[in-house]
C-alpha positions as CSV (number, residue, x, y, z in Angstrom):
1,M,-170.7,-114.8,141.4
2,E,-173.5,-114.2,139.0
3,T,-174.9,-110.6,138.8
4,E,-178.5,-110.4,139.9
5,K,-180.8,-109.3,137.0
6,K,-183.1,-106.4,137.7
7,V,-186.1,-105.3,135.5
8,F,-186.5,-101.6,135.6
9,V,-190.2,-101.3,134.7
10,R,-192.7,-99.1,136.4
11,K,-195.8,-100.5,138.1
12,A,-198.0,-98.2,136.1
13,T,-197.6,-96.2,132.8
14,G,-199.1,-93.0,134.2
15,L,-201.7,-92.9,131.5
16,V,-205.4,-92.8,132.4
17,R,-208.5,-94.1,130.7
18,E,-210.3,-90.9,129.7
19,I,-211.4,-91.6,126.1
20,S,-215.1,-92.3,125.9
21,P,-216.6,-94.7,123.3
22,L,-217.9,-91.8,121.3
23,V,-214.5,-90.1,121.1
24,A,-212.9,-93.5,120.3
25,V,-215.3,-93.7,117.2
26,L,-214.5,-90.1,116.2
27,L,-210.8,-90.7,116.6
28,V,-210.9,-93.4,113.9
29,C,-213.3,-91.5,111.6
30,S,-211.3,-88.3,111.8
31,N,-208.0,-90.1,111.3
32,V,-209.3,-91.8,108.1
33,I,-211.6,-89.2,106.5
34,G,-209.2,-86.4,105.6
35,L,-207.6,-85.2,102.4
36,G,-207.1,-88.1,100.1
37,W,-210.7,-89.4,99.8
38,Q,-211.7,-86.1,98.3
39,K,-209.6,-86.6,95.2
40,R,-209.2,-90.3,94.9
41,L,-212.4,-90.7,92.9
42,F,-210.9,-88.7,90.1
43,Q,-207.2,-89.3,90.6
44,F,-207.7,-92.9,89.7
45,S,-210.4,-92.4,87.0
46,G,-208.2,-90.8,84.4
47,T,-207.1,-94.1,83.0
48,G,-209.2,-93.9,79.9
49,T,-211.3,-97.0,80.8
50,P,-214.5,-96.7,78.6
51,E,-217.5,-96.0,80.8
52,T,-219.5,-98.6,78.9
53,E,-217.1,-101.2,80.5
54,F,-217.8,-100.1,84.1
55,V,-219.0,-103.2,86.1
56,L,-222.4,-102.4,87.6
57,G,-221.9,-98.9,86.4
58,L,-219.1,-98.3,89.0
59,P,-215.8,-96.7,88.1
60,P,-212.8,-98.9,89.0
61,I,-211.9,-96.7,92.0
62,V,-215.4,-97.2,93.5
63,M,-215.1,-101.0,93.0
64,S,-211.7,-100.7,94.7
65,F,-213.3,-98.8,97.7
66,I,-215.6,-101.8,98.0
67,I,-213.0,-104.5,97.8
68,V,-210.4,-102.7,100.0
69,G,-213.2,-101.8,102.4
70,I,-213.9,-105.5,102.9
71,I,-210.2,-106.1,103.5
72,V,-210.1,-103.2,106.0
73,L,-213.0,-104.7,107.9
74,L,-211.2,-108.0,108.1
75,T,-208.1,-106.3,109.4
76,V,-210.2,-104.2,111.8
77,W,-211.6,-107.5,113.3
78,V,-208.0,-108.6,113.8
79,F,-207.1,-105.4,115.6
80,A,-210.3,-105.7,117.7
81,I,-209.3,-109.1,119.0
82,L,-205.7,-108.1,119.6
83,G,-206.7,-104.7,121.2
84,A,-209.1,-106.4,123.5
85,A,-206.5,-109.0,124.5
86,M,-203.8,-106.4,125.0
87,P,-205.5,-103.0,125.7
88,R,-202.4,-100.9,126.0
89,S,-201.2,-97.8,124.3
90,G,-198.8,-98.5,121.4
91,G,-201.2,-100.7,119.5
92,G,-199.6,-102.8,116.8
93,Y,-196.1,-102.3,118.4
94,I,-197.4,-104.2,121.5
95,Y,-199.0,-107.0,119.4
96,I,-196.1,-107.6,117.0
97,S,-193.3,-107.3,119.6
98,R,-195.1,-109.7,122.0
99,L,-196.4,-112.3,119.5
100,I,-193.8,-112.3,116.7
101,H,-190.5,-110.8,117.8
102,P,-189.4,-107.6,119.7
103,F,-187.0,-106.5,116.9
104,V,-189.6,-107.0,114.2
105,G,-192.2,-105.1,116.3
106,F,-189.8,-102.2,116.8
107,V,-188.8,-101.8,113.2
108,A,-192.3,-102.2,111.8
109,S,-193.7,-99.8,114.3
110,W,-190.8,-97.4,113.8
111,M,-191.8,-97.1,110.1
112,E,-195.5,-96.8,111.1
113,Y,-194.5,-94.0,113.5
114,F,-192.9,-92.1,110.7
115,S,-195.8,-92.7,108.4
116,I,-198.2,-91.1,111.0
117,A,-195.9,-88.4,112.3
118,V,-194.8,-87.2,108.9
119,S,-198.4,-87.2,107.8
120,F,-199.2,-85.0,110.8
121,G,-197.0,-82.3,109.2
122,L,-198.3,-83.0,105.7
123,I,-201.9,-82.4,106.9
124,G,-200.9,-79.3,108.8
125,T,-199.8,-77.7,105.5
126,A,-202.6,-79.3,103.5
127,V,-205.2,-77.4,105.6
128,Y,-204.2,-74.3,103.6
129,E,-204.0,-76.2,100.4
130,A,-207.6,-77.3,100.8
131,I,-208.6,-73.6,101.0
132,L,-206.6,-73.0,97.8
133,I,-208.2,-75.9,96.0
134,Y,-211.8,-74.8,96.6
135,G,-211.2,-71.0,96.9
136,G,-211.7,-70.5,93.2
137,L,-214.8,-72.6,93.2
138,A,-216.2,-70.4,96.0
139,K,-214.8,-67.2,94.4
140,L,-212.7,-66.2,97.3
141,D,-210.4,-63.1,97.1
142,P,-207.7,-63.9,94.5
143,G,-205.1,-61.9,96.5
144,L,-205.7,-64.1,99.5
145,L,-205.4,-67.2,97.5
146,S,-202.2,-66.0,95.9
147,F,-200.7,-65.2,99.3
148,L,-201.7,-68.7,100.7
149,G,-200.2,-70.4,97.7
150,Q,-196.6,-69.3,98.4
151,S,-194.3,-72.0,99.6
152,W,-193.0,-70.2,102.6
153,V,-196.6,-69.4,103.7
154,L,-197.5,-73.1,103.4
155,L,-194.4,-74.1,105.3
156,V,-194.7,-71.6,108.2
157,G,-198.5,-71.9,108.4
158,G,-198.2,-75.7,108.5
159,M,-195.6,-75.6,111.2
160,I,-197.7,-73.2,113.3
161,I,-200.6,-75.7,113.1
162,V,-198.3,-78.6,114.2
163,I,-197.0,-76.6,117.1
164,I,-200.4,-75.5,118.3
165,F,-201.9,-79.0,118.2
166,S,-198.8,-80.5,119.8
167,L,-199.0,-78.0,122.7
168,I,-202.8,-78.8,123.1
169,A,-201.9,-82.5,123.2
170,L,-199.8,-81.9,126.3
171,F,-203.0,-81.0,128.2
172,G,-204.6,-84.5,128.0
173,V,-206.9,-86.6,125.9
174,R,-210.1,-85.2,127.4
175,M,-209.4,-81.7,126.0
176,F,-208.5,-83.3,122.7
177,G,-211.7,-85.2,122.7
178,N,-213.7,-82.0,123.1
179,I,-211.8,-80.3,120.3
180,L,-212.2,-83.3,118.0
181,Q,-216.0,-83.3,118.4
182,V,-216.2,-79.7,117.2
183,M,-213.9,-80.5,114.3
184,F,-215.9,-83.6,113.3
185,W,-219.6,-82.6,113.5
186,I,-219.3,-79.4,111.5
187,P,-217.8,-80.9,108.3
188,L,-220.2,-83.9,108.7
189,V,-223.2,-81.6,108.6
190,I,-221.8,-79.9,105.5
191,T,-221.2,-83.4,103.9
192,I,-224.9,-84.1,104.2
193,F,-225.6,-80.9,102.2
194,L,-223.1,-82.1,99.6
195,Y,-225.0,-85.4,99.3
196,A,-228.2,-83.4,98.9
197,A,-226.8,-81.2,96.1
198,M,-225.5,-84.1,94.1
199,L,-228.6,-86.2,94.6
200,A,-230.7,-83.2,93.5
201,A,-228.5,-82.6,90.4
202,T,-230.0,-82.6,86.9
203,P,-228.3,-82.5,83.6
204,D,-229.3,-78.9,83.2
205,A,-228.1,-78.0,86.7
206,M,-224.7,-79.7,86.2
207,A,-224.2,-78.1,82.8
208,T,-225.1,-74.7,84.2
209,G,-222.8,-75.0,87.2
210,I,-219.8,-76.2,85.1
211,K,-220.3,-73.3,82.8
212,E,-220.6,-70.9,85.7
213,V,-217.2,-71.9,87.1
214,S,-215.3,-72.6,83.9
215,G,-217.0,-70.7,81.2
216,A,-217.1,-73.8,79.1
217,A,-219.7,-76.5,78.3
218,P,-219.2,-80.0,79.7
219,E,-218.8,-81.4,76.2
220,A,-215.8,-79.2,75.6
221,F,-213.9,-81.0,78.3
222,T,-214.8,-84.4,77.0
223,Q,-213.8,-83.5,73.4
224,K,-210.5,-82.1,74.6
225,A,-209.8,-85.4,76.5
226,L,-210.6,-87.3,73.3
227,D,-208.3,-85.0,71.3
228,L,-205.5,-85.7,73.8
229,G,-205.9,-89.5,73.5
230,I,-208.1,-90.7,76.3
231,A,-209.5,-93.4,74.1
232,A,-206.1,-94.6,73.0
233,T,-204.8,-95.0,76.5
234,G,-207.7,-96.9,77.8
235,V,-206.9,-99.4,80.5
236,D,-209.1,-102.5,81.0
237,Y,-211.5,-102.3,84.0
238,W,-209.8,-104.8,86.4
239,T,-206.3,-103.5,85.7
240,A,-207.5,-100.0,86.5
241,M,-209.2,-101.3,89.7
242,A,-205.9,-102.9,90.8
243,T,-204.0,-99.7,90.2
244,A,-206.7,-97.7,92.1
245,T,-206.3,-100.0,95.1
246,I,-203.1,-98.1,96.0
247,G,-205.2,-94.9,96.3
248,S,-208.2,-96.5,98.1
249,Y,-205.9,-98.3,100.6
250,W,-204.2,-95.0,101.4
251,A,-207.6,-93.3,101.9
252,Y,-208.5,-96.0,104.5
253,I,-205.3,-95.8,106.5
254,G,-206.0,-94.8,110.1
255,F,-208.7,-97.5,110.5
256,A,-207.0,-98.8,113.7
257,A,-206.3,-95.4,115.2
258,S,-207.9,-96.1,118.6
259,T,-205.8,-99.2,119.2
260,F,-202.7,-97.0,119.5
261,V,-204.3,-95.2,122.5
262,A,-206.0,-98.3,123.9
263,G,-204.5,-97.7,127.3
264,E,-206.5,-94.5,127.5
265,V,-209.9,-95.9,126.3
266,K,-212.5,-96.4,128.9
267,E,-213.3,-100.1,129.4
268,A,-211.2,-100.9,126.4
269,T,-211.7,-104.7,126.4
270,K,-215.4,-104.1,125.8
271,N,-215.5,-100.7,124.0
272,L,-212.5,-101.1,121.6
273,P,-213.9,-103.8,119.4
274,R,-217.4,-102.2,119.2
275,T,-216.1,-98.7,118.4
276,L,-213.7,-100.0,115.8
277,F,-216.5,-101.7,113.9
278,V,-218.9,-98.7,114.2
279,A,-216.3,-96.3,112.9
280,N,-215.1,-98.3,110.0
281,I,-218.5,-99.5,108.8
282,F,-219.4,-95.8,108.7
283,I,-216.3,-94.9,106.8
284,V,-216.7,-97.7,104.2
285,L,-220.3,-96.7,103.6
286,L,-219.4,-93.0,103.3
287,Y,-216.6,-93.7,100.7
288,I,-218.8,-95.9,98.6
289,T,-222.0,-94.0,98.7
290,I,-220.6,-90.5,98.2
291,S,-218.4,-91.8,95.3
292,I,-221.5,-93.3,93.6
293,V,-223.5,-90.1,94.1
294,A,-220.7,-87.9,92.7
295,T,-220.1,-90.3,89.7
296,N,-223.8,-90.3,88.9
297,A,-223.9,-86.5,88.9
298,A,-220.7,-86.1,86.8
299,T,-221.7,-88.7,84.2
300,M,-225.0,-87.2,83.3
301,V,-223.4,-84.4,81.2
302,G,-220.7,-84.0,78.6
303,K,-221.3,-87.4,76.9
304,V,-219.3,-88.0,73.8
305,G,-219.0,-91.6,72.6
306,D,-217.9,-93.9,75.5
307,Y,-217.0,-91.0,77.8
308,S,-218.6,-88.3,79.8
309,F,-217.6,-85.2,81.7
310,F,-216.6,-87.6,84.6
311,S,-213.8,-89.4,82.8
312,A,-212.7,-86.3,80.9
313,Y,-212.5,-84.2,84.1
314,A,-210.3,-86.9,85.7
315,Y,-208.1,-87.4,82.6
316,L,-207.5,-83.7,82.1
317,S,-206.6,-83.3,85.8
318,Y,-204.5,-86.4,86.5
319,G,-204.0,-88.2,83.1
320,E,-200.8,-88.9,81.2
321,H,-200.4,-85.2,80.3
322,G,-200.8,-84.0,83.9
323,N,-203.1,-81.1,84.7
324,V,-204.1,-79.7,81.3
325,L,-207.5,-78.2,82.3
326,S,-206.2,-74.8,81.3
327,Q,-206.4,-75.9,77.6
328,V,-210.2,-75.7,78.0
329,S,-210.6,-73.2,80.9
330,E,-208.2,-71.1,83.0
331,T,-210.7,-71.0,85.9
332,M,-211.6,-74.7,86.1
333,P,-210.3,-76.2,89.4
334,R,-208.6,-79.6,89.4
335,A,-210.9,-82.6,89.8
336,W,-212.0,-83.2,93.4
337,M,-215.2,-84.7,94.7
338,P,-216.6,-81.6,96.4
339,N,-216.2,-79.7,93.1
340,I,-219.0,-81.9,91.7
341,A,-221.3,-80.8,94.5
342,G,-220.2,-77.2,93.8
343,F,-221.2,-77.5,90.2
344,A,-224.5,-78.9,91.2
345,A,-225.0,-76.2,93.8
346,W,-224.3,-73.4,91.4
347,G,-226.7,-74.9,88.9
348,L,-229.4,-75.3,91.5
349,G,-229.0,-71.8,92.8
350,W,-227.5,-72.9,96.1
351,G,-224.7,-70.4,96.2
352,W,-224.6,-70.5,100.0
353,L,-223.5,-74.2,99.9
354,V,-220.6,-73.3,97.6
355,A,-219.4,-70.8,100.2
356,L,-219.3,-73.7,102.8
357,I,-217.2,-76.0,100.6
358,P,-213.8,-74.5,101.6
359,F,-214.8,-75.0,105.3
360,F,-215.8,-78.5,104.5
361,A,-212.5,-79.3,102.9
362,A,-210.3,-77.5,105.5
363,L,-212.1,-79.1,108.5
364,W,-212.1,-82.6,107.1
365,V,-208.4,-82.2,106.5
366,A,-207.7,-80.5,109.9
367,N,-209.6,-83.1,112.0
368,D,-206.9,-85.6,110.9
369,I,-204.5,-83.8,113.2
370,P,-205.7,-84.7,116.7
371,P,-205.6,-88.5,115.9
372,F,-202.2,-88.2,114.3
373,I,-200.4,-86.6,117.2
374,L,-202.1,-88.9,119.7
375,T,-201.4,-92.2,117.9
376,S,-197.9,-91.5,116.8
377,S,-196.7,-90.2,120.2
378,R,-198.1,-93.4,121.8
379,I,-196.0,-95.6,119.6
380,I,-192.9,-93.8,120.8
381,F,-194.1,-93.8,124.4
382,A,-194.6,-97.6,124.3
383,M,-191.1,-98.2,122.8
384,A,-189.5,-96.0,125.5
385,F,-191.5,-97.7,128.2
386,D,-189.9,-101.0,127.0
387,R,-186.5,-99.3,127.2
388,V,-185.6,-99.5,123.5
389,M,-185.9,-95.7,123.1
390,P,-184.7,-92.9,125.4
391,E,-186.4,-93.4,128.8
392,K,-187.4,-89.7,128.9
393,L,-189.8,-90.3,126.0
394,A,-191.9,-92.5,128.4
395,D,-192.2,-89.8,131.1
396,V,-195.8,-88.9,131.7
397,S,-197.1,-85.6,133.2
398,E,-198.6,-86.3,136.6
399,R,-201.2,-83.5,136.1
400,W,-202.2,-84.1,132.5
401,H,-201.4,-87.8,132.1
402,T,-199.7,-87.3,128.7
403,P,-196.2,-88.5,127.5
404,V,-194.6,-85.0,127.2
405,G,-191.3,-86.1,125.6
406,A,-193.0,-88.4,123.0
407,I,-195.3,-85.6,121.9
408,L,-192.5,-83.0,121.6
409,L,-190.4,-85.4,119.5
410,T,-193.4,-86.1,117.3
411,M,-193.8,-82.4,116.8
412,F,-190.3,-82.1,115.4
413,V,-190.6,-85.1,113.2
414,A,-193.9,-83.6,111.8
415,F,-191.9,-80.7,110.5
416,I,-190.5,-83.0,107.8
417,G,-194.0,-83.3,106.5
418,N,-194.4,-79.5,106.5
419,F,-191.2,-79.1,104.4
420,A,-192.4,-81.9,102.0
421,E,-195.9,-80.7,101.4
422,S,-195.0,-77.0,101.0
423,D,-192.5,-78.0,98.2
424,I,-190.1,-75.3,99.5
425,I,-187.1,-77.7,99.2
426,A,-188.3,-79.4,96.0
427,N,-185.4,-78.1,93.9
428,V,-182.7,-78.6,96.5
429,P,-180.3,-81.3,95.1
430,L,-180.7,-84.8,96.7
431,I,-182.6,-83.5,99.8
432,G,-185.6,-82.4,97.6
433,A,-185.8,-85.8,96.0
434,Y,-186.0,-87.7,99.3
435,I,-188.0,-85.3,101.5
436,N,-190.3,-83.7,98.9
437,S,-193.9,-85.2,99.0
438,G,-193.4,-86.4,95.5
439,G,-190.3,-88.4,96.5
440,G,-189.3,-90.4,99.5
441,V,-192.3,-89.4,101.7
442,V,-194.7,-91.3,99.5
443,A,-193.0,-94.4,101.0
444,T,-195.6,-94.1,103.8
445,D,-197.8,-96.5,101.7
446,I,-195.0,-99.1,101.9
447,W,-194.6,-98.6,105.7
448,D,-198.3,-98.9,106.3
449,A,-198.7,-102.1,104.2
450,I,-195.8,-103.8,106.1
451,F,-197.1,-102.8,109.5
452,F,-200.6,-104.0,109.0
453,L,-199.6,-107.2,107.4
454,L,-197.4,-108.1,110.4
455,A,-200.3,-107.2,112.8
456,C,-202.5,-109.7,111.0
457,V,-199.8,-112.3,111.4
458,S,-199.8,-111.5,115.1
459,A,-203.5,-112.7,115.2
460,I,-202.4,-116.1,113.9
461,A,-199.6,-116.2,116.5
462,L,-202.2,-115.4,119.2
463,I,-203.7,-118.9,118.9
464,W,-200.8,-120.9,117.5
465,T,-197.9,-120.0,119.8
466,A,-197.5,-120.7,123.5
467,K,-197.1,-117.1,124.4
468,G,-200.1,-116.2,122.3
469,K,-202.3,-118.9,123.8
470,S,-201.5,-117.5,127.3
471,I,-202.6,-114.1,126.3
472,Y,-205.7,-115.4,124.5
473,E,-206.8,-117.4,127.5
474,K,-206.7,-114.3,129.7
475,A,-208.5,-112.0,127.2
476,A,-212.0,-110.7,128.2
477,Y,-213.2,-110.9,124.6
478,K,-212.1,-114.0,122.8
479,P,-214.1,-115.6,119.9
480,S,-213.3,-119.2,119.2
481,K,-209.8,-120.1,118.2
482,G,-211.0,-121.5,114.9
483,L,-212.7,-118.2,114.0
484,V,-209.7,-116.1,115.1
485,G,-207.4,-118.3,113.1
486,A,-209.6,-118.3,110.0
487,V,-210.0,-114.5,109.9
488,G,-206.4,-114.0,110.8
489,V,-205.3,-116.1,107.8
490,I,-207.7,-114.5,105.4
491,A,-206.8,-111.0,106.6
492,T,-203.1,-111.9,106.3
493,L,-203.5,-113.1,102.7
494,A,-205.6,-110.0,101.8
495,N,-202.8,-107.7,103.2
496,V,-200.2,-109.7,101.3
497,Y,-202.2,-108.8,98.2
498,L,-202.3,-105.1,99.2
499,L,-198.5,-105.2,99.9
500,Y,-197.9,-106.7,96.5
501,L,-199.9,-104.0,94.8
502,V,-198.0,-101.3,96.7
503,F,-194.7,-102.9,95.6
504,V,-195.8,-103.0,92.0
505,G,-197.0,-99.4,92.2
506,Y,-193.6,-98.2,93.4
507,A,-191.5,-100.7,91.5
508,G,-190.1,-98.0,89.1
509,A,-189.4,-95.5,91.9
510,V,-186.0,-95.2,93.6
511,E,-186.6,-92.7,96.4
512,P,-189.3,-94.5,98.4
513,W,-187.1,-97.7,98.6
514,V,-184.0,-95.8,99.6
515,F,-186.0,-93.8,102.1
516,T,-187.4,-97.0,103.5
517,L,-184.0,-98.7,103.7
518,V,-182.5,-95.8,105.5
519,L,-185.4,-95.7,108.0
520,I,-185.0,-99.4,108.7
521,V,-181.2,-99.1,109.3
522,V,-181.7,-96.1,111.6
523,G,-184.5,-97.9,113.5
524,A,-182.4,-101.0,113.9
525,A,-179.4,-99.0,115.2
526,I,-181.6,-97.3,117.8
527,Y,-183.1,-100.6,118.9
528,W,-179.7,-102.3,119.4
529,V,-178.0,-99.3,121.0
530,Y,-180.7,-98.9,123.6
531,K,-181.2,-102.6,124.2
532,S,-177.5,-103.0,124.7
533,R,-177.4,-100.1,127.0
534,G,-180.3,-101.4,129.0
535,S,-178.8,-104.9,129.3
536,R,-175.6,-103.4,130.7
537,V,-177.6,-101.8,133.6
538,G,-179.6,-104.9,134.4
539,V,-182.8,-104.6,132.3
540,D,-184.2,-108.1,131.6
541,Y,-185.7,-107.8,128.1
542,T,-186.7,-111.4,128.2
543,T,-189.1,-110.6,131.0
544,I,-190.3,-107.3,129.4
545,Y,-191.2,-108.8,126.1
546,A,-192.8,-111.8,127.7
547,E,-195.4,-109.6,129.4
548,I,-198.1,-107.1,128.4
549,P,-197.1,-103.7,129.8
550,P,-198.9,-102.6,133.0
551,E,-201.8,-100.2,133.1
């Protein structure tokens, strides 16, 4: 006699739709605008490309922000369509598992989970590093900066931040939304003042400010860069742009944050597409305009031949010799965008603005944290709800409507990021190479690229497969199939290009690939163990993966 199959799925997830459209916008903005964008302008401008070769006067990294920004908006359109058709928490995991294959969806989302959860810990520690970076510029107490710079302080401090925000996350998305608004609007207001300082900058003001901070004239930095070989190592413009794409892509990651909590967004079928576009158009414009303003301010001084203070500052901070700014000045901070505003502010006599820059940096970094814990925990929740992770991870608090187990697991995974960013285990044999932020953890770029590429392929499957067509026909927001298919194909090809650049960028590294392989193997083992266990007790996975999860 054939055993009757039973599907152990709940009628409701237990999550509630409490995220307003405004918070959905802030969730994306805060997830994206964090640490990396503040240094990318210079980190990828130390290539020695002559400034006379800049296309439209734009450094390669700024051109990359434009090109990758277009790719991001195409990908956002894909996520808007998929999110409106399947407005459930878990985001890309739901799309890929339902439209491509359950195993592919699990492994890709397992990597993306680690990308976000580990970054949660990295950012927890980076909050203190932001204070260190700009503390000298603002002339904070050297004793305090020395204390904060110790590895154990960075580790413990970062872990405390992770614990605090994880505990807050247990009390629901409404409270997190309120906290997020405070953490977003304050640095945004300071950002407006930074724009003002750089727009008001004059050659005299910039020269005065640079000398105030470093004790050296701008030309001294340019001459030192020339002495060290900046002209001889010059990379052609479009090659430099392609290399910079790795950095700009990383800076944009988080653009689909709200789709991971779509099951908690109010009227998601209507609000999700709109809020995704509002948030990402703002982000793209911010990255491009503030980079142009900072470039204009930094190139108006220190001109020697084909180079100015802008290229020299980047080269001496991140070029082939590493950070060699001390050869010109012991007090010159490494090149980050807010430093340009700081130089201008000192030269303009706006000392009050310089005092705000550490708060600007720390809060833009810290406001990454609420989206990170929310988005990553919902990926694990969705997997557990499908019975391919421990079922306890899908348990939702009846009072606060939050997945308690998923949040606590994410807290512990985030500690990996704390250890990595604090460099406390950098010299530990084997472990240091794979956990340290300069080793295996940089593989998050690889995981992101794979995940978002597969999500774009899901959009093609939405209109070309029988299961996809069924979902498409029931969607509240559905542009024409031709448009969905065209944008899906273009977005897929664009993400293939990004994945190619990421592969090329890490081709010479061993740790990221080993880390990725281990992560895939572990994820595959978890999937098959729990799927086998579920099948033995009567879970019908054919039914589960044929349907969109309930509300």
